[in-house]
C-alpha positions in Angstrom: -11.0 -3.4 14.0 -11.4 -6.1 11.3 -14.4 -4.2 10.0 -12.6 -0.9 10.0 -9.8 -2.1 7.7 -11.9 -3.0 4.7 -14.0 0.1 5.3 -10.9 2.3 5.2 -9.7 0.6 2.0 -13.1 1.0 0.4 -13.6 4.7 1.1 -10.1 6.0 0.4 -9.8 6.4 -3.4 -7.6 8.1 -6.0 -8.5 11.6 -4.6 -7.1 10.9 -1.2 -4.0 9.2 -2.5 -3.4 12.1 -4.9 -3.8 14.6 -2.1 -1.4 12.7 0.2 1.2 12.3 -2.7 1.2 16.1 -3.0 2.8 16.3 0.5 5.9 14.3 -0.6 9.4 14.9 0.8 10.1 17.6 -1.8 6.8 19.3 -1.0 7.6 19.0 2.7 11.0 20.7 2.0 9.3 23.5 0.0 6.7 24.1 2.8 9.5 24.0 5.4 11.6 26.4 3.5 8.6 28.8 3.1 8.0 28.7 6.9 11.7 29.1 7.7 12.3 31.9 5.3 9.1 33.9 5.8 7.7 32.7 9.1 3.9 32.6 9.0 3.8 35.2 6.2 2.9 32.6 3.5 0.5 30.3 5.3 -2.4 32.0 3.7 -1.4 30.4 0.3 -2.5 26.9 1.4 -6.1 28.0 1.8 -6.1 30.4 -1.1 -5.1 27.5 -3.4 -7.6 25.0 -1.9 -10.7 25.7 -4.0 -8.7 26.0 -7.2 -6.9 22.7 -6.3 -10.2 21.0 -5.7 -11.7 22.3 -8.9 -8.8 21.2 -11.2 -8.4 17.8 -9.6 -12.2 17.3 -9.9 -11.9 18.2 -13.6 -9.0 15.8 -14.1 -10.7 12.9 -12.3 -14.0 13.7 -14.2 -12.3 13.6 -17.6 -10.6 10.2 -16.7 -13.9 8.6 -15.5 -16.2 9.9 -18.2 -13.9 9.3 -21.2 -12.2 6.2 -19.9 -8.9 7.7 -21.1 -6.1 9.6 -19.3 -5.4 13.3 -19.7 -2.6 13.0 -22.2 -4.7 10.7 -24.4 -7.5 13.3 -24.4 -5.0 16.2 -25.0 -3.6 14.2 -27.9 -7.0 14.2 -29.6 -7.9 17.9 -29.0 -4.7 20.0 -28.7 -1.7 20.6 -31.1 1.0 17.9 -30.9 3.7 20.4 -30.2 1.9 21.6 -27.1 1.4 18.1 -25.8 5.0 17.1 -26.4 6.3 20.2 -24.7 4.0 19.6 -21.7 5.0 15.9 -21.4 8.8 16.7 -21.6 8.6 19.4 -18.9 6.4 17.1 -16.7 8.9 14.3 -17.0 11.9 16.5 -16.3 10.2 18.1 -13.2 9.0 14.6 -12.0 12.5 13.2 -12.3 14.0 16.1 -10.3 11.2 15.6 -7.7 12.0 11.8 -7.5 15.7 12.7 -7.0 14.8 15.0 -4.1 12.4 12.5 -2.6 14.7 9.5 -2.8 17.6 11.5 -1.4 15.4 12.8 1.5 14.2 9.3 2.3 17.8 8.1 2.4 18.9 10.9 4.6 15.9 10.5 7.0 16.6 6.7 7.4 20.3 7.4 8.0 19.4 9.9 10.7 17.2 7.3 12.4 19.2 4.1 12.1 22.6 5.2 10.8 24.4 3.7 7.8 25.1 5.3 4.4 22.4 7.7 3.0 23.3 6.7 -0.6 22.8 3.1 0.2 19.4 3.8 1.7 18.5 6.0 -1.3 19.4 3.2 -3.7 17.3 0.8 -1.6 14.3 3.1 -1.7 14.7 3.7 -5.5 14.9 0.0 -6.3 12.0 -0.8 -3.9 9.6 1.7 -5.6 10.6 0.5 -9.1 10.0 -3.2 -8.2 6.6 -2.3 -6.5 5.4 -0.6 -9.7 6.6 -3.2 -12.1 5.7 -6.4 -10.3 2.8 -5.5 -8.0 -0.4 -5.0 -10.1 -2.5 -2.0 -9.5 -5.2 -3.9 -7.6 -2.6 -4.8 -4.9 -0.6 -1.6 -5.2 -3.5 0.7 -4.5 -4.2 -0.6 -1.0 -0.5 -0.2 -0.1 -0.6 3.4 -1.3 -3.8 4.0 0.7 -2.2 2.8 4.0 0.8 5.0 3.3 -1.4 8.1 3.5 -1.6 7.5 7.2 2.0 8.6 7.6 0.9 12.2 7.0 -0.8 12.2 10.4 2.8 12.4 11.9 2.8 16.1 11.0 -0.5 16.7 12.7 0.8 15.1 15.9 4.2 16.9 15.6 2.6 20.4 15.7 1.2 19.6 19.2 4.7 18.9 20.5 5.7 22.6 20.2 4.2 25.9 21.4 2.2 27.6 18.6 1.1 31.3 18.9 -2.3 30.5 17.4 -3.5 34.2 17.5 -0.6 35.3 15.2 -1.1 32.2 13.0 -4.8 33.0 12.5 -4.0 36.7 11.9 -1.5 35.9 9.2 -3.9 33.3 7.7 -6.7 35.8 7.3 -4.6 38.9 6.5 -2.0 38.1 3.8 1.4 39.7 4.2 2.8 40.6 0.8 6.4 41.3 0.1 7.6 42.9 -3.2 10.7 40.8 -3.7 11.9 38.2 -6.2 12.5 35.7 -3.4 8.9 36.2 -2.2 7.3 35.7 -5.7 9.5 32.8 -6.5 8.5 31.1 -3.3 4.9 31.9 -4.0 5.2 30.2 -7.5 7.1 27.3 -5.9 4.3 26.8 -3.4 1.6 27.0 -6.0 3.6 24.7 -8.2 4.0 22.2 -5.3 0.3 22.4 -4.3 -1.3 22.5 -7.8 1.1 20.2 -9.6 0.7 18.9 -13.1 1.7 15.4 -12.2 -1.3 15.2 -9.8 -3.7 16.0 -12.7 -2.3 13.2 -14.9 -2.1 10.7 -11.9 -5.7 11.1 -10.7 -7.2 10.9 -14.1 -5.2 7.7 -14.9 -6.2 6.1 -11.6 -9.8 6.7 -12.4 -9.2 4.8 -15.7 -7.5 2.0 -13.7 -10.4 1.8 -11.3 -12.8 1.7 -14.3 -10.8 -1.2 -15.8 -10.8 -3.1 -12.6 -14.5 -2.8 -12.1 -15.2 -3.7 -15.7 -17.9 -1.1 -15.9 -19.2 0.4 -19.1 -20.1 3.9 -19.9 -23.7 3.8 -18.8 -25.2 7.1 -17.6 -26.2 5.7 -14.2 -22.9 4.1 -13.6 -21.0 7.3 -14.5 -23.3 9.5 -12.4 -22.8 7.3 -9.3 -19.1 7.2 -9.8 -18.9 11.0 -10.2 -20.5 11.4 -6.7 -17.8 9.2 -5.2 -15.2 11.2 -7.2 -16.4 14.4 -5.8 -16.4 13.3 -2.1 -13.0 11.6 -2.5 -11.3 14.5 -4.2 -12.6 17.2 -1.8 -11.5 15.1 1.2 -8.1 14.4 -0.4 -7.4 18.0 -1.2 -8.5 19.3 2.2 -6.3 16.7 3.8 -3.3 17.7 1.6 -3.6 21.4 2.3 -4.2 20.9 6.0 -0.9 18.9 6.3 0.9 21.6 4.3 -0.5 24.2 6.8 0.8 22.2 9.8 4.3 21.8 8.2 4.6 25.5 7.4 3.4 26.5 10.9 5.9 24.1 12.5 8.8 25.6 10.4 7.7 29.1 11.3 7.4 28.7 15.0 10.5 26.5 15.4 13.0 27.3 12.7 12.1 30.9 11.7 11.9 31.8 15.4 15.4 30.3 16.0 16.9 32.3 13.1 17.2 29.3 10.8 16.4 30.5 7.3 17.9 28.0 4.9 16.6 24.4 4.6 18.0 22.2 1.9 15.9 19.0 2.3 13.1 17.5 4.4 15.6 15.4 6.2 17.6 18.5 7.2 14.4 20.0 8.5 13.9 17.0 10.7 17.4 17.3 12.0 17.1 21.0 12.6 13.9 20.3 14.7 15.7 17.8 16.9 17.4 20.2 19.3 14.6 22.8 19.1 11.5 20.7 19.3 12.7 17.5 20.9 13.4 13.8 19.9 9.7 13.0 19.5 9.1 15.7 16.9 12.3 14.7 15.1 11.2 11.1 14.9 7.7 12.0 13.7 9.1 14.3 11.0 11.7 11.8 9.8 9.2 8.9 9.8 6.8 11.1 7.8 9.5 11.8 5.2 10.1 8.1 4.6 6.4 7.1 4.5 5.3 9.9 2.2 8.3 9.3 0.0 7.3 5.7 -0.5 3.8 6.9 -1.5 5.0 9.8 -3.7 7.8 8.3 -5.8 5.5 5.7 -7.5 3.0 8.5 -8.2 5.7 10.7 -9.7 7.2 8.0 -11.9 3.9 6.5 -12.9 2.3 9.9 -13.8 5.2 10.6 -16.1 4.9 7.2 -17.7 1.1 7.6 -18.2 1.7 11.0 -19.8 4.4 9.8 -22.2 2.7 6.5 -23.1 -0.7 8.1 -23.7 0.9 10.9 -25.8 2.4 8.4 -28.1 -0.4 5.9 -28.0 1.6 3.1 -26.3 0.0 0.4 -24.1 0.0 1.7 -20.5 -1.4 0.8 -17.0 -0.1 -0.5 -13.7 -2.5 -3.4 -13.9 -0.8 -4.6 -17.1 2.1 -7.1 -16.8 5.5 -5.7 -17.6 5.8 -7.4 -20.9 2.4 -6.1 -22.0 3.5 -2.4 -21.6 7.3 -2.5 -21.9 7.8 1.1 -22.8 5.4 2.3 -20.1 7.4 0.4 -17.4 10.7 1.5 -19.0 9.8 5.1 -18.4 9.0 4.3 -14.7 12.3 2.6 -14.3 14.4 5.2 -16.1 12.7 8.1 -14.3 13.3 6.5 -10.9 16.8 5.3 -11.7 17.9 8.7 -13.1 16.3 10.4 -10.2 18.1 8.1 -7.7 21.4 8.7 -9.6 21.0 12.5 -9.3 21.3 12.1 -5.5 24.9 11.0 -6.0 25.8 14.2 -7.9 26.9 17.6 -6.6 23.7 19.3 -7.7 22.2 21.3 -4.9 19.0 19.3 -4.1 17.1 22.4 -2.8 17.9 24.5 -5.8 17.0 21.7 -8.2 13.8 21.1 -6.3 13.0 24.8 -6.2 13.3 25.1 -10.0 11.3 21.9 -10.4 8.5 23.5 -8.5 8.8 26.7 -10.6 8.7 24.6 -13.8 5.5 22.9 -12.4 4.1 26.4 -11.7 4.9 27.6 -15.2 3.6 24.6 -17.1 0.5 24.2 -14.9 -1.3 27.2 -16.2 -1.5 26.1 -19.9 -2.3 22.6 -18.8 -5.2 23.9 -16.7 -6.5 25.9 -19.6 -6.4 22.7 -21.7 -8.2 20.7 -19.1 -10.9 23.4 -18.6 -11.6 23.4 -22.3 -11.9 19.6 -22.3 -14.2 19.6 -19.3 -16.5 22.2 -20.9 -16.6 20.4 -24.3 -19.8 18.4 -24.8 -18.2 16.4 -27.6 -15.7 15.1 -25.1 -17.8 14.9 -21.9 -21.3 14.4 -23.3 -23.9 15.3 -20.6 -21.2 15.2 -17.9 -19.5 18.5 -18.6 -18.2 20.1 -15.4 -20.6 22.3 -13.4 -20.6 26.1 -13.4 -18.9 26.4 -10.0 -16.1 24.0 -10.9 -15.5 25.7 -14.2 -15.3 29.1 -12.5 -12.8 28.0 -9.9 -10.8 26.1 -12.5 -10.5 29.1 -14.7 -9.7 31.3 -11.7 -7.0 28.8 -10.7 -5.4 28.9 -14.1 -5.5 32.7 -14.0 -4.0 32.8 -10.5 -1.2 30.5 -11.6 -0.5 32.6 -14.7 -0.5 35.8 -12.7 1.9 34.5 -10.1 4.3 33.3 -12.8 4.1 36.7 -14.6 4.8 38.6 -11.3 7.8 36.3 -10.7 9.2 36.9 -14.3 8.6 40.6 -14.0 10.5 40.8 -10.8 13.5 38.8 -12.0 13.7 40.4 -15.4 17.2 41.8 -16.1 17.4 45.5 -15.5 14.0 45.6 -13.7 
């Protein structure tokens, strides 16, 4: 066992952490709502999005490793400033709303398990994640995040506590069921915005930069080539893991909640509570524990990705390995985003509606960001001899087109008078 622990820490990298952070409590709520509202009718989306998700995360990580700079720093040098500022503002807004949903869900989940006040628990989790990021350097924070990825296996175990009609699941997985309604298209955009999220692009690229700083490696061709092999393996495993967990969550919601006539889920914690009388105590505890564990992983990723983006956009010192007084504005963004997000859980704002629109914002802003990243990844003056391969570029461009098409379909369907 002592040999397995360091081996696990060595082989799990930014790609797996990024994939796990994608299945945060707000993502769990979105996947659960999709399953509760449409049954197994939307499970095909998690595998449709997988190759595009892998491609864009590979591009993001590749840009970070080859250039030694985060995405916003690269976009600042090669795109109009107005575009970058708009992207960073929308990213920060969406991330703050996500943090609010995640912290609130963690507080609710802990209340369901041990009692007490959900707001007290939410404040506790908010402060804990801020202190972790400010006072624990990246070299010690990264292993903590790696171990938190294991909480996602709770959803793998949970699916085997209920009866699943696998024949129907596989049928709906292979043969998509399309509905021409605004609710369907908005849910599709929300799912794509949750699965292919801009904050994940910024986070993974910045973590490659952090890893590079820790290793103290230069930009030698052999060093970069070796690292890019690791990046590829790590990212593919991380994205497959992420989408597999999303698949299990949607199937669980479909076969338990949808089958029971429960169509409206407002949070991941409510999903856990709804499962209790239908799937049993064990499934409830697994679901609730998963919400807390994934929240502790995702909130630092959300807050830090916003901080990386803003700091890089304005040329400020950044990095989780830096001490707080060496990057005051970077850490201030982390603190403000988390505190504001925690504060939103005390308001009367409908968390599911806020989360839903956050996912839609992510979907809308993802397409132009993906275009920008693909242009960077194909630019030899940026990437040198390490421009992305033909297959990655094809899937990256197709992913941007898919995201743009889904957004256009949603806007067309909700357009007044249509």
